[in-house]
Biopython code that builds the backbone (N, CA, C, O; Angstrom):
import numpy as np
from Bio.PDB.StructureBuilder import StructureBuilder

atoms = [
    (1, "MET", "N", (7.460, -6.504, -17.985)),
    (1, "MET", "CA", (6.454, -5.897, -17.496)),
    (1, "MET", "C", (5.213, -5.829, -18.686)),
    (1, "MET", "O", (5.379, -5.510, -19.863)),
    (2, "ASN", "N", (4.141, -6.157, -18.142)),
    (2, "ASN", "CA", (2.950, -6.157, -19.125)),
    (2, "ASN", "C", (2.123, -4.706, -18.849)),
    (2, "ASN", "O", (0.928, -4.702, -19.144)),
    (3, "TYR", "N", (2.590, -3.750, -18.415)),
    (3, "TYR", "CA", (1.963, -2.291, -18.371)),
    (3, "TYR", "C", (3.042, -1.334, -18.617)),
    (3, "TYR", "O", (4.247, -1.544, -18.472)),
    (4, "LYS", "N", (2.462, -0.244, -19.009)),
    (4, "LYS", "CA", (3.258, 0.782, -19.252)),
    (4, "LYS", "C", (2.892, 1.923, -18.286)),
    (4, "LYS", "O", (1.721, 2.222, -18.054)),
    (5, "ILE", "N", (4.153, 2.668, -17.630)),
    (5, "ILE", "CA", (3.828, 3.684, -16.367)),
    (5, "ILE", "C", (3.790, 4.962, -17.173)),
    (5, "ILE", "O", (4.699, 5.243, -17.953)),
    (6, "ILE", "N", (2.759, 5.717, -16.987)),
    (6, "ILE", "CA", (2.404, 6.902, -17.823)),
    (6, "ILE", "C", (2.935, 8.108, -16.987)),
    (6, "ILE", "O", (3.471, 9.042, -17.583)),
    (7, "ASN", "N", (2.812, 8.124, -15.682)),
    (7, "ASN", "CA", (3.240, 9.184, -14.909)),
    (7, "ASN", "C", (4.168, 8.632, -13.731)),
    (7, "ASN", "O", (3.614, 8.407, -12.655)),
    (8, "LYS", "N", (5.587, 8.388, -13.859)),
    (8, "LYS", "CA", (6.296, 7.680, -13.196)),
    (8, "LYS", "C", (6.660, 8.318, -11.832)),
    (8, "LYS", "O", (7.034, 7.627, -10.885)),
    (9, "GLN", "N", (6.538, 9.662, -11.770)),
    (9, "GLN", "CA", (6.765, 10.292, -10.297)),
    (9, "GLN", "C", (5.641, 9.879, -9.552)),
    (9, "GLN", "O", (5.797, 9.215, -8.527)),
    (10, "VAL", "N", (4.388, 10.242, -10.011)),
    (10, "VAL", "CA", (3.079, 9.925, -9.106)),
    (10, "VAL", "C", (3.124, 8.497, -8.765)),
    (10, "VAL", "O", (2.889, 8.090, -7.628)),
    (11, "PHE", "N", (3.435, 7.718, -9.786)),
    (11, "PHE", "CA", (3.217, 6.169, -9.539)),
    (11, "PHE", "C", (4.072, 5.815, -8.542)),
    (11, "PHE", "O", (3.634, 5.094, -7.645)),
    (12, "GLU", "N", (5.307, 6.212, -8.516)),
    (12, "GLU", "CA", (6.350, 5.810, -7.358)),
    (12, "GLU", "C", (5.950, 6.454, -6.116)),
    (12, "GLU", "O", (6.051, 5.736, -5.122)),
    (13, "GLN", "N", (5.460, 7.800, -5.911)),
    (13, "GLN", "CA", (4.955, 8.158, -4.969)),
    (13, "GLN", "C", (3.815, 7.535, -4.284)),
    (13, "GLN", "O", (3.682, 7.424, -3.065)),
    (14, "ALA", "N", (3.030, 7.150, -5.176)),
    (14, "ALA", "CA", (1.769, 6.364, -4.427)),
    (14, "ALA", "C", (2.290, 5.107, -3.768)),
    (14, "ALA", "O", (1.793, 4.687, -2.723)),
    (15, "GLN", "N", (3.272, 4.524, -4.370)),
    (15, "GLN", "CA", (3.630, 3.244, -3.607)),
    (15, "GLN", "C", (4.531, 3.402, -2.412)),
    (15, "GLN", "O", (4.828, 2.394, -1.772)),
    (16, "LEU", "N", (5.071, 4.793, -1.995)),
    (16, "LEU", "CA", (5.716, 5.062, -0.958)),
    (16, "LEU", "C", (5.108, 5.929, 0.063)),
    (16, "LEU", "O", (5.444, 5.814, 1.242)),
    (17, "ARG", "N", (4.268, 6.755, -0.304)),
    (17, "ARG", "CA", (3.519, 7.658, 0.656)),
    (17, "ARG", "C", (2.300, 8.337, 0.056)),
    (17, "ARG", "O", (1.996, 8.276, -1.135)),
    (18, "SER", "N", (1.712, 8.912, 0.888)),
    (18, "SER", "CA", (0.420, 9.540, 0.494)),
    (18, "SER", "C", (0.380, 10.508, -0.756)),
    (18, "SER", "O", (1.277, 11.340, -0.893)),
    (19, "VAL", "N", (-0.586, 10.412, -1.607)),
    (19, "VAL", "CA", (-0.545, 11.358, -2.811)),
    (19, "VAL", "C", (-1.479, 12.673, -2.718)),
    (19, "VAL", "O", (-1.653, 13.464, -3.645)),
    (20, "SER", "N", (-1.963, 12.748, -1.623)),
    (20, "SER", "CA", (-3.025, 13.774, -1.236)),
    (20, "SER", "C", (-2.222, 15.357, -1.751)),
    (20, "SER", "O", (-2.961, 16.337, -1.846)),
    (21, "ASP", "N", (-1.084, 15.479, -1.985)),
    (21, "ASP", "CA", (-0.324, 16.566, -2.200)),
    (21, "ASP", "C", (-0.306, 16.766, -3.773)),
    (21, "ASP", "O", (0.019, 17.861, -4.231)),
    (22, "VAL", "N", (-0.619, 15.814, -4.521)),
    (22, "VAL", "CA", (-0.439, 15.784, -6.030)),
    (22, "VAL", "C", (-1.358, 16.735, -6.480)),
    (22, "VAL", "O", (-2.552, 16.668, -6.190)),
    (23, "GLU", "N", (-0.733, 17.872, -7.371)),
    (23, "GLU", "CA", (-1.588, 18.748, -8.022)),
    (23, "GLU", "C", (-2.040, 18.311, -9.529)),
    (23, "GLU", "O", (-1.372, 17.852, -10.456)),
    (24, "PHE", "N", (-3.257, 18.589, -9.436)),
    (24, "PHE", "CA", (-4.134, 18.080, -10.899)),
    (24, "PHE", "C", (-4.079, 19.553, -11.905)),
    (24, "PHE", "O", (-4.025, 20.734, -11.560)),
    (25, "THR", "N", (-4.116, 18.935, -13.240)),
    (25, "THR", "CA", (-4.467, 20.232, -13.997)),
    (25, "THR", "C", (-5.878, 20.256, -14.128)),
    (25, "THR", "O", (-6.485, 19.298, -13.649)),
    (26, "GLU", "N", (-6.501, 21.129, -14.664)),
    (26, "GLU", "CA", (-7.952, 21.252, -15.012)),
    (26, "GLU", "C", (-8.627, 20.061, -15.504)),
    (26, "GLU", "O", (-9.672, 19.603, -15.042)),
    (27, "GLU", "N", (-7.888, 19.549, -16.566)),
    (27, "GLU", "CA", (-8.410, 18.284, -17.199)),
    (27, "GLU", "C", (-8.178, 17.110, -16.473)),
    (27, "GLU", "O", (-8.986, 16.186, -16.561)),
    (28, "GLU", "N", (-6.948, 16.999, -15.601)),
    (28, "GLU", "CA", (-7.022, 15.935, -14.649)),
    (28, "GLU", "C", (-8.087, 15.902, -13.561)),
    (28, "GLU", "O", (-8.609, 14.831, -13.251)),
    (29, "LEU", "N", (-8.396, 16.960, -13.018)),
    (29, "LEU", "CA", (-9.412, 17.101, -12.115)),
    (29, "LEU", "C", (-10.698, 16.399, -12.589)),
    (29, "LEU", "O", (-11.370, 15.615, -11.919)),
    (30, "LYS", "N", (-10.979, 16.881, -14.089)),
    (30, "LYS", "CA", (-12.395, 16.168, -14.543)),
    (30, "LYS", "C", (-12.092, 14.934, -14.905)),
    (30, "LYS", "O", (-12.965, 14.166, -14.500)),
    (31, "ASP", "N", (-11.199, 14.363, -15.519)),
    (31, "ASP", "CA", (-10.808, 12.901, -16.100)),
    (31, "ASP", "C", (-9.958, 12.013, -15.574)),
    (31, "ASP", "O", (-9.941, 10.818, -15.866)),
    (32, "GLY", "N", (-9.064, 12.688, -14.607)),
    (32, "GLY", "CA", (-8.153, 12.030, -13.663)),
    (32, "GLY", "C", (-6.822, 11.803, -14.098)),
    (32, "GLY", "O", (-6.603, 11.975, -15.297)),
    (33, "MET", "N", (-5.800, 11.416, -13.289)),
    (33, "MET", "CA", (-4.286, 11.419, -13.864)),
    (33, "MET", "C", (-4.059, 10.025, -14.326)),
    (33, "MET", "O", (-4.266, 9.125, -13.512)),
    (34, "LYS", "N", (-3.660, 9.728, -15.529)),
    (34, "LYS", "CA", (-3.355, 8.137, -15.938)),
    (34, "LYS", "C", (-2.178, 7.935, -15.228)),
    (34, "LYS", "O", (-1.314, 8.809, -15.309)),
    (35, "LEU", "N", (-1.952, 6.817, -14.458)),
    (35, "LEU", "CA", (-0.789, 6.299, -13.936)),
    (35, "LEU", "C", (-0.079, 5.231, -14.921)),
    (35, "LEU", "O", (1.065, 5.357, -15.358)),
    (36, "ALA", "N", (-0.899, 4.230, -15.175)),
    (36, "ALA", "CA", (-0.381, 3.121, -15.854)),
    (36, "ALA", "C", (-1.576, 2.773, -16.897)),
    (36, "ALA", "O", (-2.760, 3.109, -16.858)),
    (37, "VAL", "N", (-0.890, 2.011, -17.814)),
    (37, "VAL", "CA", (-1.768, 1.191, -18.781)),
    (37, "VAL", "C", (-1.349, 0.000, -19.226)),
    (37, "VAL", "O", (-0.134, -0.183, -19.297)),
    (38, "SER", "N", (-2.173, -0.949, -19.578)),
    (38, "SER", "CA", (-1.974, -2.300, -20.112)),
    (38, "SER", "C", (-1.179, -2.223, -21.621)),
    (38, "SER", "O", (-1.471, -1.534, -22.599)),
    (39, "LYS", "N", (-0.256, -3.025, -21.468)),
    (39, "LYS", "CA", (0.225, -3.013, -22.969)),
    (39, "LYS", "C", (-0.578, -3.822, -23.932)),
    (39, "LYS", "O", (-0.449, -3.631, -25.142)),
    (40, "LYS", "N", (-1.418, -4.734, -23.448)),
    (40, "LYS", "CA", (-1.975, -5.582, -24.413)),
    (40, "LYS", "C", (-3.523, -5.005, -24.670)),
    (40, "LYS", "O", (-4.179, -5.192, -25.694)),
    (41, "ASP", "N", (-3.942, -4.259, -23.491)),
    (41, "ASP", "CA", (-5.514, -3.661, -23.678)),
    (41, "ASP", "C", (-5.521, -2.357, -23.285)),
    (41, "ASP", "O", (-5.467, -2.222, -22.063)),
    (42, "ALA", "N", (-5.582, -1.096, -24.086)),
    (42, "ALA", "CA", (-5.297, 0.310, -23.569)),
    (42, "ALA", "C", (-6.543, 0.754, -22.929)),
    (42, "ALA", "O", (-6.658, 1.871, -22.424)),
    (43, "THR", "N", (-7.754, -0.394, -22.963)),
    (43, "THR", "CA", (-8.881, 0.359, -22.091)),
    (43, "THR", "C", (-8.779, -0.181, -20.596)),
    (43, "THR", "O", (-9.604, 0.129, -19.737)),
    (44, "LEU", "N", (-7.693, -1.014, -20.365)),
    (44, "LEU", "CA", (-7.150, -1.165, -18.827)),
    (44, "LEU", "C", (-6.280, -0.126, -18.198)),
    (44, "LEU", "O", (-5.066, -0.286, -18.324)),
    (45, "THR", "N", (-6.673, 0.814, -17.603)),
    (45, "THR", "CA", (-5.913, 1.587, -17.056)),
    (45, "THR", "C", (-6.019, 2.116, -15.599)),
    (45, "THR", "O", (-7.152, 2.263, -15.141)),
    (46, "LEU", "N", (-4.932, 2.417, -14.825)),
    (46, "LEU", "CA", (-5.028, 2.897, -13.633)),
    (46, "LEU", "C", (-4.968, 4.409, -13.299)),
    (46, "LEU", "O", (-3.956, 5.019, -13.644)),
    (47, "TYR", "N", (-5.854, 4.994, -12.729)),
    (47, "TYR", "CA", (-5.809, 6.431, -12.785)),
    (47, "TYR", "C", (-5.752, 6.665, -11.258)),
    (47, "TYR", "O", (-6.043, 5.824, -10.408)),
    (48, "LEU", "N", (-5.263, 8.149, -10.999)),
    (48, "LEU", "CA", (-5.588, 9.033, -9.650)),
    (48, "LEU", "C", (-6.407, 9.844, -10.026)),
    (48, "LEU", "O", (-6.269, 10.611, -10.979)),
    (49, "VAL", "N", (-7.675, 9.716, -9.053)),
    (49, "VAL", "CA", (-8.704, 10.827, -9.275)),
    (49, "VAL", "C", (-8.948, 11.799, -8.136)),
    (49, "VAL", "O", (-8.315, 11.547, -7.111)),
    (50, "ASP", "N", (-9.714, 12.821, -8.115)),
    (50, "ASP", "CA", (-9.989, 13.648, -7.146)),
    (50, "ASP", "C", (-11.582, 13.300, -6.816)),
    (50, "ASP", "O", (-12.300, 13.543, -7.786)),
    (51, "ILE", "N", (-12.072, 12.942, -6.009)),
    (51, "ILE", "CA", (-13.313, 12.827, -5.669)),
    (51, "ILE", "C", (-13.837, 13.473, -4.358)),
    (51, "ILE", "O", (-13.795, 12.802, -3.327)),
    (52, "ASP", "N", (-14.341, 14.772, -4.337)),
    (52, "ASP", "CA", (-14.575, 15.630, -3.219)),
    (52, "ASP", "C", (-13.477, 15.876, -2.395)),
    (52, "ASP", "O", (-13.454, 15.743, -1.171)),
    (53, "GLY", "N", (-12.588, 16.231, -3.105)),
    (53, "GLY", "CA", (-11.375, 16.702, -2.585)),
    (53, "GLY", "C", (-10.397, 15.513, -1.894)),
    (53, "GLY", "O", (-9.452, 15.734, -1.137)),
    (54, "GLN", "N", (-10.801, 14.393, -2.284)),
    (54, "GLN", "CA", (-10.056, 13.284, -1.803)),
    (54, "GLN", "C", (-9.324, 12.495, -2.753)),
    (54, "GLN", "O", (-10.007, 11.864, -3.558)),
    (55, "LYS", "N", (-8.077, 12.401, -2.826)),
    (55, "LYS", "CA", (-7.392, 11.737, -3.863)),
    (55, "LYS", "C", (-7.674, 10.029, -3.532)),
    (55, "LYS", "O", (-7.516, 9.447, -2.459)),
    (56, "LYS", "N", (-8.130, 9.488, -4.808)),
    (56, "LYS", "CA", (-8.314, 7.841, -4.792)),
    (56, "LYS", "C", (-7.967, 7.240, -6.324)),
    (56, "LYS", "O", (-7.998, 7.878, -7.377)),
    (57, "PHE", "N", (-7.696, 6.102, -6.172)),
    (57, "PHE", "CA", (-7.254, 5.262, -7.323)),
    (57, "PHE", "C", (-8.680, 4.988, -8.105)),
    (57, "PHE", "O", (-9.689, 4.960, -7.400)),
    (58, "ASP", "N", (-8.792, 4.821, -9.280)),
    (58, "ASP", "CA", (-9.496, 4.387, -10.200)),
    (58, "ASP", "C", (-8.915, 3.093, -11.079)),
    (58, "ASP", "O", (-7.914, 3.303, -11.764)),
    (59, "VAL", "N", (-9.424, 1.956, -11.082)),
    (59, "VAL", "CA", (-9.176, 1.348, -12.041)),
    (59, "VAL", "C", (-10.267, 1.047, -13.083)),
    (59, "VAL", "O", (-11.358, 0.614, -12.712)),
    (60, "ARG", "N", (-10.002, 1.261, -14.333)),
    (60, "ARG", "CA", (-10.882, 1.349, -15.424)),
    (60, "ARG", "C", (-10.537, 0.087, -16.514)),
    (60, "ARG", "O", (-9.388, -0.278, -16.762)),
    (61, "TRP", "N", (-11.478, -0.366, -16.975)),
    (61, "TRP", "CA", (-11.352, -1.484, -17.992)),
    (61, "TRP", "C", (-12.641, -1.415, -18.724)),
    (61, "TRP", "O", (-13.732, -1.469, -18.155)),
    (62, "ASP", "N", (-12.479, -1.293, -20.012)),
    (62, "ASP", "CA", (-13.718, -1.263, -21.013)),
    (62, "ASP", "C", (-14.615, -0.226, -20.430)),
    (62, "ASP", "O", (-14.323, 0.969, -20.436)),
    (63, "ASP", "N", (-15.701, -0.704, -19.933)),
    (63, "ASP", "CA", (-16.891, 0.383, -19.451)),
    (63, "ASP", "C", (-16.958, 0.321, -18.100)),
    (63, "ASP", "O", (-17.852, 0.952, -17.537)),
    (64, "SER", "N", (-16.183, -0.319, -17.470)),
    (64, "SER", "CA", (-16.253, -0.532, -15.935)),
    (64, "SER", "C", (-15.179, 0.240, -15.227)),
    (64, "SER", "O", (-14.077, 0.354, -15.764)),
    (65, "SER", "N", (-15.441, 0.809, -13.988)),
    (65, "SER", "CA", (-14.739, 1.402, -13.186)),
    (65, "SER", "C", (-14.922, 1.096, -11.816)),
    (65, "SER", "O", (-16.062, 1.096, -11.350)),
    (66, "GLU", "N", (-13.754, 0.786, -10.985)),
    (66, "GLU", "CA", (-13.725, 0.696, -9.633)),
    (66, "GLU", "C", (-12.846, 1.744, -8.966)),
    (66, "GLU", "O", (-11.746, 2.127, -9.364)),
    (67, "ILE", "N", (-13.617, 2.209, -7.716)),
    (67, "ILE", "CA", (-12.675, 3.167, -6.988)),
    (67, "ILE", "C", (-12.139, 2.646, -5.719)),
    (67, "ILE", "O", (-12.884, 2.051, -4.940)),
    (68, "PHE", "N", (-10.667, 2.868, -5.419)),
    (68, "PHE", "CA", (-10.193, 2.561, -4.226)),
    (68, "PHE", "C", (-9.421, 3.702, -3.511)),
    (68, "PHE", "O", (-8.866, 4.622, -4.113)),
    (69, "SER", "N", (-9.444, 3.555, -2.237)),
    (69, "SER", "CA", (-8.620, 4.450, -1.258)),
    (69, "SER", "C", (-7.464, 4.346, -1.047)),
    (69, "SER", "O", (-6.767, 5.321, -0.764)),
    (70, "GLY", "N", (-7.049, 3.236, -1.131)),
    (70, "GLY", "CA", (-5.711, 2.877, -0.848)),
    (70, "GLY", "C", (-4.817, 2.149, -2.198)),
    (70, "GLY", "O", (-5.333, 1.318, -2.946)),
    (71, "TRP", "N", (-3.542, 2.589, -2.319)),
    (71, "TRP", "CA", (-2.579, 2.263, -3.386)),
    (71, "TRP", "C", (-2.842, 0.566, -3.509)),
    (71, "TRP", "O", (-3.171, 0.008, -4.556)),
    (72, "TYR", "N", (-2.666, 0.026, -2.473)),
    (72, "TYR", "CA", (-2.426, -1.450, -2.574)),
    (72, "TYR", "C", (-3.583, -2.228, -2.846)),
    (72, "TYR", "O", (-3.382, -3.318, -3.381)),
    (73, "SER", "N", (-4.824, -1.879, -2.575)),
    (73, "SER", "CA", (-6.164, -2.527, -3.213)),
    (73, "SER", "C", (-6.033, -2.149, -4.599)),
    (73, "SER", "O", (-5.926, -3.073, -5.405)),
    (74, "ALA", "N", (-6.023, -1.049, -4.995)),
    (74, "ALA", "CA", (-5.992, -0.717, -6.326)),
    (74, "ALA", "C", (-4.904, -1.369, -7.242)),
    (74, "ALA", "O", (-5.133, -1.658, -8.416)),
    (75, "TRP", "N", (-3.805, -1.561, -6.673)),
    (75, "TRP", "CA", (-2.883, -2.224, -7.697)),
    (75, "TRP", "C", (-3.202, -3.682, -7.748)),
    (75, "TRP", "O", (-3.018, -4.316, -8.787)),
    (76, "ASP", "N", (-3.729, -4.303, -6.536)),
    (76, "ASP", "CA", (-3.949, -5.573, -6.564)),
    (76, "ASP", "C", (-4.961, -5.984, -7.529)),
    (76, "ASP", "O", (-5.008, -7.119, -8.002)),
    (77, "ASN", "N", (-5.897, -4.895, -7.855)),
    (77, "ASN", "CA", (-7.109, -5.070, -8.619)),
    (77, "ASN", "C", (-6.439, -4.872, -10.098)),
    (77, "ASN", "O", (-6.737, -5.628, -11.023)),
    (78, "PHE", "N", (-5.685, -3.996, -10.220)),
    (78, "PHE", "CA", (-5.115, -3.562, -11.548)),
    (78, "PHE", "C", (-4.325, -4.822, -11.990)),
    (78, "PHE", "O", (-4.568, -5.413, -13.042)),
    (79, "SER", "N", (-3.450, -5.155, -11.189)),
    (79, "SER", "CA", (-2.734, -6.326, -11.600)),
    (79, "SER", "C", (-3.630, -8.027, -11.801)),
    (79, "SER", "O", (-3.214, -9.029, -12.383)),
    (80, "TRP", "N", (-4.632, -7.866, -11.247)),
    (80, "TRP", "CA", (-5.578, -9.035, -11.227)),
    (80, "TRP", "C", (-6.085, -8.840, -12.947)),
    (80, "TRP", "O", (-5.997, -9.752, -13.769)),
    (81, "CYS", "N", (-6.532, -7.675, -13.203)),
    (81, "CYS", "CA", (-6.993, -7.224, -14.565)),
    (81, "CYS", "C", (-5.944, -7.584, -15.596)),
    (81, "CYS", "O", (-6.181, -8.123, -16.677)),
    (82, "LEU", "N", (-4.838, -7.249, -15.166)),
    (82, "LEU", "CA", (-3.641, -7.504, -16.136)),
    (82, "LEU", "C", (-3.642, -9.109, -16.346)),
    (82, "LEU", "O", (-3.709, -9.638, -17.455)),
    (83, "SER", "N", (-3.578, -9.639, -15.412)),
    (83, "SER", "CA", (-3.578, -11.277, -15.629)),
    (83, "SER", "C", (-4.552, -11.944, -16.491)),
    (83, "SER", "O", (-4.243, -12.922, -17.172)),
    (84, "ILE", "N", (-5.933, -11.342, -16.471)),
    (84, "ILE", "CA", (-6.979, -11.919, -17.278)),
    (84, "ILE", "C", (-6.633, -11.565, -18.635)),
    (84, "ILE", "O", (-6.657, -12.355, -19.579)),
    (85, "VAL", "N", (-6.335, -10.443, -18.690)),
    (85, "VAL", "CA", (-5.876, -9.506, -20.187)),
    (85, "VAL", "C", (-4.754, -10.460, -21.092)),
    (85, "VAL", "O", (-4.710, -10.768, -22.283)),
    (86, "ASP", "N", (-3.959, -10.736, -20.025)),
    (86, "ASP", "CA", (-2.703, -11.600, -20.663)),
    (86, "ASP", "C", (-3.125, -13.085, -21.223)),
    (86, "ASP", "O", (-2.781, -13.614, -22.280)),
    (87, "THR", "N", (-3.795, -13.485, -20.407)),
    (87, "THR", "CA", (-4.470, -14.991, -20.613)),
    (87, "THR", "C", (-5.616, -15.064, -21.789)),
    (87, "THR", "O", (-5.965, -16.086, -22.381)),
    (88, "GLN", "N", (-6.105, -13.763, -21.980)),
    (88, "GLN", "CA", (-7.443, -13.756, -22.980)),
    (88, "GLN", "C", (-6.545, -13.486, -24.503)),
    (88, "GLN", "O", (-6.940, -14.013, -25.543)),
    (89, "ASN", "N", (-5.436, -12.697, -24.472)),
    (89, "ASN", "CA", (-4.862, -12.406, -25.587)),
    (89, "ASN", "C", (-3.761, -13.353, -26.188)),
    (89, "ASN", "O", (-3.150, -13.112, -27.228)),
    (90, "ASP", "N", (-3.573, -14.560, -25.328)),
    (90, "ASP", "CA", (-2.461, -15.253, -25.665)),
    (90, "ASP", "C", (-3.126, -16.227, -26.818)),
    (90, "ASP", "O", (-2.427, -17.051, -27.408)),
]
sb = StructureBuilder()
sb.init_structure("model")
sb.init_model(0)
sb.init_chain("A")
sb.init_seg("    ")
for serial, (resi, resn, name, xyz) in enumerate(atoms, 1):
    if name == "N":
        sb.init_residue(resn, " ", resi, " ")
    sb.init_atom(name, np.array(xyz, "f"), 0.0, 1.0, " ", f" {name:<3s}", serial, name[0])
structure = sb.get_structure()
């Protein structure tokens, strides 16, 4: 596995069902809840964020950020970024 799961409970929930009931701390409301991070590039992360009361997924890498409404789209993007990181650092 080329990534580390940071919040296993929410990470697994996102794969199976809605994350609309996930509670955020004040800090997580502001910065997002980190779900996973690349082992080779700590700037590549998958977050759960709250945007205007809606839970969305945010794939962040270096200074870029891409928001996704659904888990599968976010995971596909995160996985694609992981594959790029893996080939860059070999």
